[in-house]
N, C-alpha and C positions, 0 to 999 in steps of 0.2 A: 643601557639607559641612561643611567649615574653618569657615567663619562662624557656622555654628550651635554646631559645638561648642568655637570659643570664646568664644563667648556666655557657657555653658555651664560653661562652665570659668572665667572671671572673676565671670560671678553665684555662682559657687561660695567664691571667691575675697574676694570681697563677706559672703557669708551667715556664712564662717568668720570674718574680721578681728571682725565684730560682735559674733557670739556669744562671742571673745573677752573684746569689751572690756565686753562685759557682764558676764563673770563674777572677770572678773580689776578694773572699778572704773576700769582704764590711758585715757583719753581718747585718748591718742595712736593706739592702735589704728583709736580713730574715726578720725583724721586720712589715716592709711594708705593705709585703705580706699575711702578716697573714689580711691585711684590708678585699681585694676582696678575699679569701679563705672564710673567713667568709658567706660574701654577697653567695661564692659561696656554701657554707651549705645549706645554707637563702632555695637557691631555689632549690637545690637539692633534699632535706626534702622533698618538695612542690610535685614536680615529682614522687618522692615514695610512697609518702602517697596516690595520685591521687585526690590530690587537690592542684589546681595549679590555683595562685589568679595573675593576673599578677600586678594590682596595688601596693595587699600588700607588695610583692616581688620586687619592685623597689622603694617602701616607706623605706620598708624595708632596702634595699640597702645602699640609700642614708644615711640614719643614721647611720652604722656602718662605712660607708667612712670620715662622718662628725666627727663623737665621734675618731673614732680610731685614721686618722692621727690627732684629737686634742690631745690626746694622746703619740701619738711618730709620730709625722710628724716631717722633718723640713725644712729646701727654698730649700731642693729638691728636695722635695714630694709638692712644690705645687703648678707648672702648671697639675701635669697629676691629683693633688685631684681635682682642680679645673674642669676640663673640666668633669671628673667623676660624681661630683655633678649637673652643668649641664645637661649635657646630659639623667644621671637620673633621676632627680626634671622632666627635658620636659616630656621623655619617662611615666616616672610617671602619669602627670596632663593628658593624653589621658584616663587614663582611669578611671577619675572623671566625678559623672554625673550630684550631685547635687555641689549648690553653688560653679563653681566653678572658678569667681570673686573670692571668699573667700579666701580659697584654693589654691588663684595664686599668691596675696597679699601676703599674711601671709608666702609661700615660699620664693617670692621677699625679702621679709623685714629678712626671715630666713638666707638664703646664702651672704643675707648684710651681715649678721651680723656673721657668720661662722669665716671669717678670722681674727675678731677681738678675737679668743680665739688659733689663733696659731701663733708660734711662729718666726713672722717679727715687720719690724719696725711699727709705727704706723700710720705714712702717706703711707705704703705699703699696712695697711689692711684698709685704707680706698679706694683706687685706687682699690684695688683687691676683696676691697666687691665689688662698684659701676659696676665693670668689671664682675663679676657675676653675678648681677644684669639683669644688658640690656643683656647682653649673657643669663638668661636664656630666659627671653621676647620674646624677635626677635627667643631665637628658639623653644620656645611656643606656637606661634605665626605663624612659617611657619609649625609646625606639627600636632597644631590643624585646618589650611588652608586644610594642605592633607587631615588628618581626614575629618573635613567635607562632601569633593567633595570626597571622596572613599564612606560615606557615604547615600550621593545622588546623587551616581553611585548605590549604592550594592542595594538600596531604589528603585528604577526606574527598575535596572535587577529582583527583586522581583516580583515586582510590573506588568514586562512584561512576566519574569516567573505563576502570579498563574495570569493573567487578558488574558492569550493569549487565540483565539481561536484554536486556533492550542493545536495540545494534547503533552506537552512535561512533559520529567522524568527525571530527574537527579539520575546516580547509579555513584557506585563506583566500580572501577574492578580490585583494586591496588589490592586486595590479591589474586584475579583470573591467574590477570600477573604472581604474585611472584611462586603463587604455578607450575604454566605450566612451567617459566622460571626451577623449580628444577625437577619437572620432567623427562626436557630435555634437553639434553645437547650435541642433537646429533648437525650436520649441519644448518643451519639457511633457507636453502631453503628448509629442508628437514621437515619441520614446520608440514604443513599439510598433509601427505602422514601420518606420526606420528600421527597426532592427528584424524583423518577419523580412525587411524587402532588401534585407542584403544577409542572406547566409552565412558569407565568409565570415562577417565581422564577427558574428555569435559562433562559428566553435575557431577563430583564433582567442577573441576573449574567455572561453572557457580554456582552450586551449593553458592560459597567463594563471588559472586558479591553482593553486595549492592545497592533496592534498596530506595536511599537519601529522595529523593520526587518528588512528582506527583501536575500539576493541574487538576481543576477539570475536563476539559477538556479528560488527559489522562484519568481518573479516569469513564467516560462515556461512551468517545469510547473501552473500556478495561471489561467494565461492572461491577467496583469492589463496592459491596457492601459495606465491611468496611476493610479503608483505613488501621488502626491499623495497623490490619495483613497483608496488602498488604505490606508495606513496610519493611522495612527491606532486611535480605538476599532472595534473588532468591529458591524457588524449585527448586534441580536437579531432578526432577521428571517433570518436564513443559520439557524437553527437551526430544523431543522422534522421528521418523524414521526420519518426516514430513518436521523436524526444524534444524535434527541436522549439518548439512551442510553451513546453516545459523550463527549455533551460531561458526563452528571449521571459518568462514571467519571473523566474526571476532575478535576472539580469535589471530590468525595470524594476525589481521590489528594490531592490537594491541603489542602482540612479537615485533614485525617489526617496531613497533615505529609510526605506523600511524597515525596523527592528523585530521582525514576524514574516514569517509565513507558509503556509502548506501548500505540497499540491504531491499529486498522482502520473509517475515515471512511470513509463515500457520501458525495460532492459528484457534481452534475449542471456537466459538460463545459458551454461556452456550446453546441452543438450541440444539445445536452436527453440525454445524452450520457450514463452512467451510469458517474464512473471512484472507483473505489477507491486512497484512500492511505493510507501504510504512519506512522503516530505517531509517532514516538519521540523525547518530552520531556525534558528534565535541568532541574530547577529548581540553578542557579548563582551565587542573588542573596546576596549580601554587605551587603543592609541590609533592608529592611522583606522577610518572607516571600513568593514567587512574585512580587516584583519585578523576576525577569529568567529567565525561562523561554528557554530554547535550546530550539525544537524541528527538527526532520529530518523531512524528508516525501521520499517514493517512490511513485511511482505503482503500486499492484499489480493492477492492476485483470487484464490477463495474465494472472498468476498464481490470481484469485480465476476468473476462466474456465478456464482450463485445473485449476483439482480441481475445480470442476463439472464442469465433461467429464469427470473420469477419474471421479466420487462417477458421473452419471448411468453408465457404462461399464458399474462393480461392481451398479450398479439392472439395468440393461440384464442382465449377463450369471445375480444369480442370477434372473431372471422369464425369462432361458433355459435356464438351468439346469433350472427346475420347469418353463417349458411339456416341456422335450426327455422328462426322465424323465415327465409323461405321457403324451405322444406316443409314446415306445416304448413303457410298458407297456400305452397302446390298442393296437395288433397282438399284443404279446409275449401280455396276456391270451388275447384271442383266440384267439393257434396252440395254447396251450399248452387249451382248450378244447376248440378242437375234437380236437386229436390226442388229447386224451380220448377224446374222443365217436367219434373211430374206435378205440381199441383194448380201448373196453371195450361196445361194440351191437352185431351185428350186420345187418347195411341189404345195402340190392341196390347194383349194381357201378352204376348210376343218381347214389345216395344217395351211393357213395364216392366218385364220379368229383368230383360237386359238392362236398363236404366235403373233398378237394385244392385242385381249386383258389383254395375258399376260402385254406383256409392257404398258398396260394402267395400267394396278394392281400395276403393279412399281411405275411409272409416278405421282400415284397419293397418293401412299405413301409417294415419298419423297413428294409432294406438300402439305402434310397434314403436317410431320414435320416442313417443313420451315412454313406454316400458323402459328403452333406452334409460332415460334422460333418469328417471326415478330411481332404477338399479345402478346409475350412477351418483347420486346423487345419496343412496341409502348407504353404499361402500366408503362412504368417505366418512360415513358418523355409524357405520358398523351395522347395521340394522338392517338388512339384506335376510331376505328371510327363504329355508329350501327347508323343501317336505320332500324329504325320498324316501324312493320305497324301490322296488325290479322294476326297470326300463329296460324295454326290446327299441334298441338303437334305431335298428330297419322301419318298424313302424313312427317310431318320432321323424322319421327322414321321408317317410313316404309322406306324412301327413305336414310335414314341410313344404317339401318340393312342392305338391297342391297348392299348398296354398300360394305360393309363389309365381307360380305358372310359368316355370321355369322348365328347357332342359338338361336332364343328366344322367350319366351314365350309372347306374344301382349298381352294387356290389354282386357277384354272385352269390358267394353265402352268405347265411348271418349268422350275426355274430351273439357270443354268449350277453344272457342279460347285460348288467349294468345297476350300480344303485345308486340311483339319484334322481334327481327331481327331472319328473318327464316334461315342467311346463319350463324348465331354462335349460334344462337340453334341445325342447325348443327354440329356445332364446341367440341360443350359442348356434346354432345350426345353421336360424338364417340371417344372422350375421355373415356365417361363415359363406353361402351361398352369394346373398346376395353379395361380396363382400368379393369373390369370383364372379359375377355379373359384370361391377361396373370397370375390376382393373385388369380380370383375368382374356385369356383370348374364346377361341367359340366353343374347345372345346372338353367341357368336365365332367369330372369322373371322383366314384366317392369308391375308397380302399377300405377295407376294414381288418380286421383283427384281434389276436387279442395274447398275456403273456399271462405269466404266475399268475399272478394277482391282480390284472387290470386289462381292462377293451379298447383297444384307437380304433380310432375310426380318420382318415382322414380327406378334407377336403384338395383335391387337386384341377390345378387349370394349367393351359400351357402358353397362357400369356407369356410378356416378356419379363416380367419378373420386377424386381428390387435395388437399387445401391445398396448395399454394408450399413452404409451411412446412415439411410432407412429403417433396412435394419431390423437397428438398430435402436430406433425411437417408433416400431411399427404399432407400438400395444402400449401405446402415451396417450392420455386422454387427453381430446382436439385435434387432432393426429390422423390430415389427411393425405392417402398413396395419391393423389394429384389436385392439381389447383379446378375449380369448377367445373367438378365431378357432379353432375344433377341427385341428390339426394346423398349426398352425402354429408355426416356433419361429425365425423368423424373422433366419435362414440363407439361403435360396434364393435372393434375387435379391443379394445380396451375391455369393453363389459363383460365380453366373450371370455378373455381370459377370468377374470376377478368370479363368474358366475362358477367358472372349472376348475379354481382353484377353493374355491365354497366347500364344495361334492367331494372332493379327496384329488383330487386329477391333479392338470396339468394343458397347461395348451402353448403352442410354437410354432415358429413357422421355420423354414429354409427351402433352401434352393434344393433340387433332386437335379441333375441332367439338365433337360429342356420344361418342367413343369414347375408351378407355385405349389407349395406343399403346410399345406392348414392343418397339424394333426394332436387333437383331440384325445386325452388319454382319462377315464374314467374308472373305480372302482370295481375292479368283476364283483356282481350282489353274491355269489356263494360262496365268498371269501369273509366278506363280513360272519356270517352269518353266528360263528363261534361267540364274534367278538359280541356280536348286540347280546347274542342269548345269555353270557357273562352280565355282562353290563345291563341288563330286567331282570336276571335273579340277588341282582347286588343292592340293586334299586326297592 
């Protein structure tokens, strides 16, 4: 950069001398223009051959100025020559890394001695030598202080970049931006539509973006095994249908002159698993636009999954509200219609009894739905009440089956008593049997047995069953086995498992051969007697 700026300044000085000579006709100006011309030629040569060296360029230019004005200068060139020597020497010192004090002292003595070679009076030589030396020292100290401060800031930035726990990448998008500008010459507000319509342009633009450097956290996050291959031009094949719009948005921001933007980019891990990265970019370029873009990356996959789960829960609850409204309205409408019929018409005792039984059945169905709702709500607050005692599962099963009015194959043997809440046991059995009736096959049977300290009861049906994915969520609240099934609000199985666990038992589902099996286990009644006796004694 120093060589290029110096070359431009030298060519500009040469042009000024030549223009002045052309306007005034002063031939000495032509001679004086040779000094900056030679300096410009030296720096231009370095640029052309691709070996730019600021120190060599500046020291060489200073030597050219000193020698040329010694040979061809006069009183009129003293001031510009002096200023040029001070500036060139001070800037050249910034490139000295070893023996700086010795080099600075040598330059100061040389500057003091240069005026003695010029065609001016001896007393002027002494004064000018002292002025040149003092000016050089002051200018060098100021520039050196600025350089040291800049180096300290750069070192601090480098340390923060490399050691940051946040994944950080520095990228150069200047070529990509130039390419987009060369491809699109339409109205600025339509750049997005253009890029979306031409994905090939987006891919080629991304292929012209370079990754300059990346810290260790970024390498780990992106699972980069070979950093050397990661740095450099981006692979345009990385742009696909999943992240196309993200890259389009980034190019639009750059095209519109934006300095900061934030996106979420979908990528794939090495395992093929989808990964979401939050991309926060800031354009810190001091030269060409978009030449230094600092990108901070964060893995937000878990947040996306959580948000999706919350959205799914909201959708499930919305569907639940619609279902519960429908399921409560159906028996409520029947109760209203039946009671109106009872109140408005005369009928025989048999007809009256039949209608009353229908009203009681519909009311019981509403009570069951409300009971499940109460358990679900109280379970979330931890206020579900359990009143345990010795319970005969077969008796509770018979009572439940009779209330449902359904056909079930009963077990051949009666299992031992369990220690549970009889009302909650009936609620579990009702939900399991209702689930089998709605989603299972035509054959429903009960199997029982006992372990060392547990009694189990299985509700089996010969239905088609469910997929493994559905089975993983079958006990989640507001989840139903099938859409549009009458009487399903998605709480029965969730409530059943909660109640079983509150009573010290378990409830799980499995597919056994050609049957769907819901197995409830509860504590054996006599196995808890010693524990209860000990508890009451200490109390």
